[in-house]
C-alpha positions as CSV (number, residue, x, y, z in Angstrom):
1,M,135.4,88.5,134.6
2,I,133.5,87.7,137.8
3,M,129.9,88.5,138.2
4,K,129.3,89.3,141.9
5,R,125.5,89.2,141.9
6,I,122.5,88.3,139.9
7,I,119.4,90.4,139.7
8,L,116.3,88.4,139.1
9,S,113.4,90.5,137.8
10,I,109.9,89.3,138.3
11,T,109.0,87.9,134.8
12,A,106.1,86.3,133.2
13,L,106.4,82.6,133.1
14,L,106.7,81.0,129.7
15,V,103.9,78.4,129.4
16,A,102.8,75.9,126.8
17,L,99.1,76.4,126.3
18,S,97.4,73.2,125.0
19,S,94.9,70.7,126.1
20,L,97.8,68.1,125.8
21,T,95.5,65.2,125.0
22,S,97.6,63.0,122.7
23,C,100.6,61.1,124.0
24,D,103.1,63.5,122.2
25,D,101.3,66.8,122.3
26,W,103.1,68.2,125.3
27,L,106.4,67.3,123.7
28,A,105.7,69.2,120.5
29,V,104.4,72.6,121.7
30,D,106.3,75.8,122.0
31,P,105.6,78.5,124.6
32,K,102.7,80.3,123.0
33,T,102.2,83.2,125.3
34,Q,103.2,84.8,128.6
35,I,100.8,85.1,131.5
36,G,101.2,86.2,135.1
37,S,101.9,83.6,137.7
38,D,98.8,84.5,139.7
39,D,96.6,83.6,136.7
40,N,98.6,80.6,135.7
41,F,98.7,78.7,139.0
42,Q,94.9,78.5,139.7
43,S,94.5,75.0,138.3
44,E,96.3,71.7,138.0
45,Q,96.6,72.3,134.2
46,G,98.3,75.6,134.9
47,F,101.1,73.8,136.8
48,K,101.4,71.2,134.1
49,D,101.7,73.9,131.4
50,A,104.3,75.7,133.5
51,L,106.4,72.6,133.9
52,T,106.1,71.8,130.2
53,G,107.3,75.3,129.4
54,I,110.5,74.7,131.5
55,Y,111.2,71.5,129.6
56,V,110.8,73.4,126.3
57,L,113.2,76.1,127.5
58,M,115.8,73.3,128.2
59,T,115.6,72.1,124.6
60,G,116.9,75.5,123.3
61,E,120.2,75.6,121.4
62,P,122.0,77.7,124.1
63,V,121.6,74.8,126.5
64,Y,120.6,71.1,126.0
65,G,119.4,71.5,122.4
66,R,123.1,72.0,121.4
67,Q,125.6,73.8,123.5
68,L,125.4,71.6,126.7
69,T,125.2,68.4,124.7
70,F,126.9,68.0,121.3
71,G,128.0,71.6,121.0
72,M,130.1,73.8,123.2
73,V,130.7,71.3,126.0
74,D,131.9,68.6,123.7
75,V,134.1,71.1,121.9
76,L,135.7,71.9,125.3
77,G,136.0,68.2,125.9
78,N,138.0,67.8,122.7
79,Q,135.5,65.5,121.2
80,Y,136.1,67.1,117.8
81,S,139.3,68.0,116.1
82,S,138.5,69.3,112.6
83,F,138.5,73.0,113.3
84,T,140.4,75.6,111.4
85,A,141.0,79.3,112.3
86,N,138.4,80.2,109.8
87,D,135.6,78.4,111.6
88,R,133.3,81.1,112.9
89,N,131.6,79.2,115.7
90,Y,133.8,76.9,117.6
91,Y,137.4,77.4,116.8
92,Q,138.0,79.9,119.6
93,L,136.3,77.6,122.1
94,S,138.4,74.7,120.8
95,V,141.6,76.5,121.8
96,F,140.0,77.8,125.0
97,N,140.2,81.4,124.0
98,Y,137.3,82.4,126.2
99,E,137.8,86.1,125.7
100,S,137.0,86.0,122.0
101,D,133.7,87.4,120.9
102,T,132.3,84.1,119.7
103,A,133.3,82.2,122.9
104,E,132.0,84.9,125.1
105,T,128.6,85.0,123.4
106,A,128.2,81.2,123.6
107,I,129.2,81.2,127.3
108,D,127.0,84.1,128.2
109,D,124.1,82.6,126.5
110,V,124.5,79.4,128.5
111,W,124.6,81.4,131.8
112,T,121.6,83.5,130.9
113,S,119.5,80.7,129.5
114,Q,120.2,78.4,132.4
115,Y,119.3,81.0,135.0
116,N,116.2,81.9,133.0
117,A,115.0,78.3,133.3
118,I,115.9,78.3,137.0
119,A,113.7,81.5,137.5
120,N,110.8,79.7,135.9
121,V,111.4,76.7,138.1
122,N,111.4,78.9,141.2
123,N,108.1,80.5,140.1
124,L,106.5,77.1,139.9
125,I,108.0,75.9,143.2
126,E,106.9,78.9,145.1
127,N,103.4,78.5,143.9
128,I,103.1,74.7,144.3
129,D,104.5,74.9,147.8
130,I,101.4,77.0,148.8
131,A,98.9,75.3,146.5
132,D,96.1,73.1,147.8
133,P,97.1,69.5,147.0
134,L,93.4,68.6,146.7
135,M,93.4,70.6,143.5
136,F,95.5,67.8,141.9
137,E,94.5,64.3,140.7
138,N,96.1,61.4,142.5
139,E,99.9,61.9,142.9
140,N,100.2,64.8,140.4
141,Y,100.9,67.3,143.2
142,N,103.8,65.4,144.5
143,I,105.2,64.4,141.2
144,I,105.0,67.9,139.6
145,R,106.6,69.3,142.8
146,G,109.3,66.6,142.8
147,E,110.2,67.3,139.2
148,A,110.5,71.0,139.8
149,Y,112.9,70.5,142.8
150,G,114.9,68.0,140.8
151,L,115.2,70.3,137.8
152,R,116.4,73.2,140.1
153,A,119.2,70.9,141.3
154,F,120.0,69.7,137.8
155,L,120.2,73.1,136.3
156,H,122.4,74.5,139.1
157,F,124.7,71.5,139.0
158,D,125.7,72.0,135.4
159,L,126.3,75.7,136.0
160,L,128.6,74.7,138.9
161,R,130.4,72.3,136.7
162,L,131.0,75.0,134.1
163,F,131.6,78.2,136.1
164,A,133.3,77.1,139.4
165,T,136.5,75.2,140.3
166,A,136.0,71.4,140.8
167,P,136.4,70.0,144.3
168,S,139.4,68.0,143.1
169,S,141.2,71.2,142.2
170,G,140.1,74.1,144.5
171,G,138.3,72.3,147.2
172,T,134.8,72.9,148.5
173,G,135.7,76.3,150.0
174,A,136.3,77.9,146.6
175,M,133.8,80.4,145.2
176,G,130.9,78.6,143.5
177,I,127.9,80.1,141.8
178,P,124.7,81.8,143.0
179,Y,122.2,79.1,144.1
180,V,119.0,80.9,143.3
181,N,116.0,79.4,145.1
182,T,113.6,82.4,145.2
183,F,111.6,84.1,142.5
184,G,111.3,87.8,142.5
185,L,113.4,90.9,142.7
186,T,116.3,89.5,144.7
187,V,120.0,89.7,144.8
188,T,121.7,86.3,145.2
189,P,125.4,86.2,146.0
190,S,127.6,83.4,145.1
191,S,127.9,80.5,147.6
192,T,131.0,78.3,147.9
193,V,131.3,75.1,145.9
194,G,130.6,73.0,149.0
195,E,127.5,75.1,149.9
196,V,126.1,74.8,146.4
197,L,126.7,71.0,146.5
198,N,124.8,70.8,149.8
199,M,121.9,72.9,148.4
200,I,121.8,70.7,145.3
201,Q,121.6,67.6,147.5
202,D,118.9,69.2,149.7
203,D,116.7,69.9,146.6
204,L,117.3,66.3,145.4
205,D,116.2,64.9,148.8
206,V,113.0,66.8,148.4
207,A,112.6,65.5,144.9
208,V,113.2,61.9,145.8
209,A,110.6,62.1,148.7
210,A,108.0,63.8,146.5
211,L,108.6,61.3,143.6
212,A,108.2,58.2,145.8
213,E,105.0,57.1,143.9
214,D,106.4,57.8,140.5
215,P,105.2,55.1,138.0
216,V,108.7,54.8,136.6
217,I,109.4,52.7,139.7
218,P,108.7,49.1,139.1
219,G,105.6,48.0,140.9
220,K,104.1,51.6,141.1
221,T,100.8,51.9,139.3
222,T,99.9,55.6,139.8
223,T,97.7,56.7,136.9
224,T,95.7,59.8,136.0
225,S,92.5,60.2,133.9
226,D,94.5,62.0,131.1
227,N,97.5,59.7,131.2
228,Y,99.7,62.6,132.3
229,L,102.2,60.2,133.9
230,R,103.1,58.4,130.7
231,D,106.6,58.4,129.1
232,R,108.4,59.2,132.4
233,S,111.9,59.3,130.8
234,Y,110.8,62.6,129.2
235,K,110.4,64.0,132.7
236,F,112.8,64.4,135.6
237,N,111.6,61.3,137.3
238,Y,112.5,59.4,140.5
239,Y,115.5,57.6,139.0
240,A,116.7,60.8,137.4
241,A,116.9,62.3,140.9
242,K,118.7,59.2,142.1
243,A,121.1,59.2,139.2
244,L,121.9,62.9,139.7
245,Q,122.5,62.2,143.4
246,A,125.1,59.7,142.3
247,R,126.7,62.1,139.8
248,V,126.8,64.9,142.4
249,A,128.2,62.7,145.1
250,L,131.0,61.5,142.9
251,Y,131.8,65.1,141.9
252,A,132.1,65.8,145.7
253,N,134.3,62.7,146.2
254,D,131.6,61.1,148.4
255,K,132.1,57.7,146.9
256,S,130.0,55.8,149.5
257,T,126.9,57.9,148.6
258,A,127.7,57.8,144.9
259,L,127.9,54.0,144.9
260,A,124.7,53.6,146.9
261,R,122.7,55.8,144.6
262,A,124.2,54.4,141.4
263,R,123.3,50.9,142.6
264,E,119.7,51.9,143.3
265,V,119.3,52.8,139.7
266,I,121.1,49.8,138.3
267,E,119.4,47.3,140.6
268,S,115.9,48.7,139.9
269,N,116.2,47.0,136.4
270,A,114.0,49.9,135.2
271,F,116.5,50.7,132.4
272,P,117.7,47.5,130.7
273,F,120.5,47.6,128.1
274,V,119.2,48.0,124.6
275,P,118.9,44.6,122.8
276,A,121.3,44.1,119.9
277,S,118.2,43.5,117.7
278,Q,117.3,47.2,118.0
279,V,120.8,48.4,117.2
280,V,122.2,46.1,114.5
281,V,119.4,46.0,112.0
282,G,119.2,45.5,108.2
283,V,117.7,48.9,107.6
284,P,120.1,51.5,109.2
285,A,117.3,54.1,109.5
286,S,115.5,51.7,111.9
287,A,118.5,51.4,114.3
288,N,118.0,52.6,117.9
289,R,120.9,55.0,117.8
290,V,120.3,56.5,121.3
291,F,119.6,53.2,123.1
292,T,116.2,54.4,124.3
293,P,115.6,51.7,127.0
294,E,118.7,53.0,128.8
295,L,117.6,56.6,128.9
296,I,116.8,57.7,132.5
297,F,116.1,61.3,131.4
298,T,115.8,62.6,127.8
299,L,114.6,65.8,126.2
300,N,112.4,66.0,123.1
301,V,114.3,68.3,120.7
302,T,111.9,68.7,117.9
303,N,114.4,70.1,115.4
304,L,117.1,67.5,116.2
305,G,117.2,66.3,112.6
306,T,118.1,69.7,111.3
307,L,120.6,70.3,114.0
308,S,122.3,67.0,113.5
309,A,122.4,67.4,109.7
310,S,123.8,71.0,109.9
311,W,126.5,70.4,112.5
312,L,127.4,66.8,112.5
313,I,126.6,65.3,109.1
314,D,127.0,67.7,106.2
315,G,128.9,70.3,108.2
316,S,127.1,73.2,106.5
317,L,127.4,75.3,109.7
318,E,130.7,73.8,111.0
319,Q,131.9,70.3,110.9
320,L,132.0,68.7,114.3
321,G,134.0,65.5,113.9
322,K,137.2,63.6,114.3
323,T,139.4,62.1,111.7
324,P,138.9,58.4,110.8
325,D,142.1,57.5,112.6
326,E,141.1,59.3,115.7
327,Y,137.8,57.4,115.8
328,R,139.7,54.2,115.5
329,T,141.9,55.2,118.3
330,V,139.0,56.1,120.6
331,Y,137.0,52.9,119.8
332,E,140.2,50.7,119.8
333,V,139.5,49.5,116.3
334,Q,142.1,47.8,114.1
335,D,139.9,47.0,111.2
336,D,136.6,48.9,110.4
337,A,135.1,45.8,108.8
338,T,135.5,43.7,112.0
339,A,134.8,46.3,114.6
340,A,132.7,44.9,117.4
341,D,131.6,48.0,119.3
342,Y,128.1,49.1,118.3
343,R,129.1,52.7,119.1
344,F,131.6,52.6,116.3
345,R,129.8,50.3,113.9
346,V,126.4,52.0,114.1
347,L,126.9,55.4,115.6
348,T,129.7,56.5,113.3
349,S,129.5,56.4,109.5
350,L,132.3,56.4,106.9
351,V,131.5,58.6,103.9
352,N,134.2,58.7,101.3
353,T,137.3,59.3,103.4
354,E,135.6,61.0,106.4
355,R,133.9,59.5,109.4
356,Y,130.9,61.1,111.1
357,A,129.1,60.7,114.3
358,V,125.4,59.8,113.5
359,K,124.0,59.1,116.9
360,L,121.6,62.1,116.7
361,D,120.8,61.7,113.0
362,Q,117.1,61.5,112.2
363,P,117.0,59.7,108.9
364,E,113.7,59.2,107.0
365,G,112.0,56.2,108.4
366,I,113.3,56.5,112.0
367,P,110.8,54.9,114.4
368,T,108.8,57.4,116.4
369,A,110.0,55.8,119.6
370,Y,113.6,56.7,118.8
371,A,113.1,60.1,117.2
372,N,114.1,63.5,118.5
373,R,115.5,62.2,121.8
374,M,118.4,64.1,123.3
375,P,120.1,61.9,126.0
376,V,120.6,63.7,129.3
377,L,121.0,60.9,131.8
378,R,121.6,57.2,130.9
379,V,122.0,54.1,132.9
380,S,125.5,53.3,131.7
381,E,126.9,56.2,133.7
382,M,125.7,54.5,136.8
383,Y,127.8,51.5,136.0
384,Y,130.8,53.8,135.5
385,I,130.2,55.5,138.8
386,A,129.9,52.2,140.6
387,A,133.1,51.0,139.0
388,E,135.0,54.1,140.0
389,C,133.8,53.9,143.6
390,L,134.9,50.2,143.8
391,K,138.2,50.2,141.9
392,D,140.3,50.6,145.0
393,N,138.5,48.3,147.4
394,D,136.8,45.8,145.2
395,P,138.4,45.8,141.7
396,G,136.8,42.6,140.7
397,Q,133.3,44.0,141.1
398,A,134.4,47.3,139.4
399,I,135.6,45.4,136.4
400,G,132.4,43.5,136.4
401,Y,130.4,46.7,136.0
402,L,132.6,47.8,133.1
403,N,132.3,44.5,131.4
404,A,128.5,44.6,131.7
405,V,128.5,47.8,129.6
406,R,131.1,46.6,127.2
407,T,129.2,43.4,126.6
408,A,126.0,45.4,126.0
409,R,127.9,47.4,123.3
410,G,128.9,44.2,121.4
411,I,132.4,43.9,122.9
412,L,132.8,40.2,123.9
413,D,136.4,40.4,125.1
414,N,136.2,41.0,128.9
415,L,138.7,43.2,130.7
416,S,141.3,41.3,132.6
417,P,140.4,40.7,136.3
418,A,144.0,41.6,137.1
419,L,143.7,45.2,136.3
420,S,145.1,47.7,138.8
421,A,143.0,50.6,140.2
422,E,144.9,52.9,137.8
423,Q,144.2,50.7,134.8
424,I,140.5,50.5,135.8
425,Q,140.4,54.3,135.9
426,E,141.9,54.4,132.4
427,E,139.2,52.0,131.2
428,I,136.5,54.3,132.8
429,F,138.0,57.2,130.9
430,K,137.8,55.4,127.6
431,E,134.2,54.5,128.3
432,Y,133.2,58.1,128.9
433,E,134.9,59.0,125.7
434,K,133.1,56.3,123.7
435,E,129.7,56.4,125.4
436,F,129.0,60.1,125.7
437,L,130.1,61.3,122.3
438,L,127.6,64.1,121.4
439,E,126.2,64.1,124.9
440,G,128.5,66.6,126.6
441,Q,129.9,64.6,129.5
442,L,133.6,64.1,128.7
443,F,134.6,67.7,129.5
444,Y,133.0,67.2,133.0
445,Y,135.0,64.0,133.4
446,Y,138.3,65.6,132.7
447,K,137.4,68.5,135.1
448,R,136.2,66.2,137.9
449,V,139.4,64.2,137.9
450,N,141.5,67.3,137.4
451,A,143.2,65.9,134.3
452,M,146.3,67.8,133.2
453,S,145.7,67.0,129.5
454,M,143.0,65.8,127.1
455,R,143.4,63.3,124.4
456,F,144.3,64.8,121.0
457,S,145.1,68.1,122.6
458,G,148.4,69.8,123.3
459,T,146.9,72.3,125.7
460,V,147.9,71.9,129.4
461,A,144.6,71.9,131.3
462,G,143.8,73.4,134.6
463,D,141.4,76.0,135.9
464,A,142.2,78.3,133.0
465,V,140.6,75.7,130.8
466,Y,138.0,74.1,133.2
467,V,136.5,77.2,134.7
468,L,134.5,79.3,132.3
469,P,134.4,83.1,132.8
470,R,131.1,84.6,134.0
471,P,129.4,87.4,132.0
472,D,130.9,90.8,132.8
473,N,127.5,92.4,133.4
474,E,124.9,91.6,135.9
475,I,122.3,89.3,134.4
476,E,118.7,90.4,134.4
477,F,116.1,87.9,133.3
478,G,112.9,88.6,131.5
479,N,111.9,91.8,129.8
């Protein structure tokens, strides 16, 4: 089931039309209409609206609103274990039967939706690259351009992680995916994994340079008259580009680059660990369940409460969960009442005899600052990347990075300084399993290290599991 080419038709760009005056307006809109790119990109506001439309596309259920976070990718990572053969949505994916109708539909929707977003990004990039920078206020030209290049890299990287062999398995010369960097009626053949990784890093280099004055950087004071540069964690900001550079470099086994980029994010101190006072509170609805200070990049999913309730809490669509004993195994809990880890105490909930993940729950009374946030990149991953890059040559420092996250999660027992490199790697695995529940990163971890098995699964892994089949037909975006 290999798609040999992609046909990109020239489509109308989805845009969010709004004056975007209040601090949350741009987060709440839906694409209202379709207008041609020649009309849309005649003003700074047109570029802003186009970029907003891309972020809205990314919140859709086929991608980061569900399937690429707590849905399909976490099912593939064996983060849930409660499926039966009667489950209509995820059972076939949970047993890696990619040829079933339900699995094929979900996989095809990811491919199509992701490349649709990329087509919109390319439309923006081609227009901003020829636009007059004087049309824009202050640093808006560079920042909008940097976000667009960063998003193109980000969207392609997740496609690569899903639809191509990992470097640890097939090497960088294996077939990758089409890296689409033009907008129009074009045919884009697949590049090798190594070529795609290079193009991702090239786009990220452009993004980092363009975002050099991003106000997310401590000490930068770039402002605009309409406060457009507020809430930078909702946008693909400078540190999101740096964090993705670290993630991509580790995937390519370039540990020196991965370590350097991860440290840049950590040492910026722009994303401090969430204080315990925000997590362990008297009124559970007030708890900061997604640890917002640590979010480098997050998406605003306006229907997150409905999604969480339907899939994760009451299971009215399909129960996505583990058994209570499995939760205890993952979080290394002997007694629920004395569990130290906030991720178990606050982010899972025991109801009768079942335990549920409630990280994404949106209870009545949740503070606005914590609501509707879908984590995409968080600072703890940078600590794990740094630890993995140091485990062989500086195990003491690697353990220090892991202990920093564990302490921030309420675990006061530090890891032993005598751990071997293999034991450190095992602790890193356990952290991915705990930290990224409902965030879709564990499957990518298993694939990156070419694990031959997954916890709680009897399936022997390998490329038959780790490489998703592409759609049979050629994909044509738009009308």
